[in-house]
C-alpha positions in Angstrom: -30.6 -96.9 -133.6 -32.0 -95.2 -136.3 -35.0 -94.8 -138.4 -36.0 -94.3 -141.3 -38.5 -93.2 -142.6 -40.5 -95.8 -143.8 -40.4 -97.0 -140.2 -42.4 -94.1 -139.6 -43.7 -93.5 -142.3 -48.2 -93.8 -140.3 -49.2 -94.4 -144.9 -46.3 -98.1 -143.3 -48.2 -98.2 -139.9 -52.3 -98.1 -141.1 -52.5 -101.2 -140.8 -51.9 -101.9 -136.8 -54.7 -99.5 -136.3 -57.5 -101.2 -135.1 -60.3 -98.2 -135.4 -61.9 -96.1 -137.8 -59.3 -92.6 -137.9 -60.2 -88.7 -139.4 -58.2 -86.9 -141.2 -58.6 -83.6 -142.0 -55.9 -82.4 -144.6 -55.9 -78.1 -146.7 -54.6 -77.8 -149.9 -52.9 -75.1 -148.4 -50.5 -77.3 -145.5 -47.0 -75.9 -146.4 -45.4 -79.2 -143.8 -47.7 -82.2 -145.2 -47.8 -82.6 -148.8 -51.3 -83.0 -150.4 -49.8 -86.2 -152.3 -49.4 -86.9 -148.3 -53.2 -87.5 -148.3 -53.8 -90.6 -151.7 -50.8 -92.2 -150.1 -52.7 -92.0 -147.0 -56.2 -93.0 -148.5 -54.9 -95.3 -150.2 -53.2 -97.6 -147.5 -56.0 -97.0 -145.0 -58.7 -99.0 -148.1 -55.4 -102.3 -148.8 -55.5 -101.9 -145.0 -59.6 -102.4 -145.1 -60.2 -99.2 -142.3 -62.7 -97.3 -141.9 -60.6 -93.9 -143.3 -63.1 -90.2 -143.5 -61.6 -87.3 -145.0 -61.9 -83.7 -144.3 -59.9 -82.2 -146.9 -59.9 -77.7 -147.4 -58.7 -76.0 -150.1 
């Protein structure tokens, strides 16, 4: 079985959550693009999942 990125993406799986989440991210993170935070935030809002963010410059 081959998994696609869409199958495991946190932004695509966020609706499955039953608890609020806390996301901490920084603009200098070399592994995860900062833009991914915004995708996750948008997905959380659409799924009505409470999300608190700790963003670092």
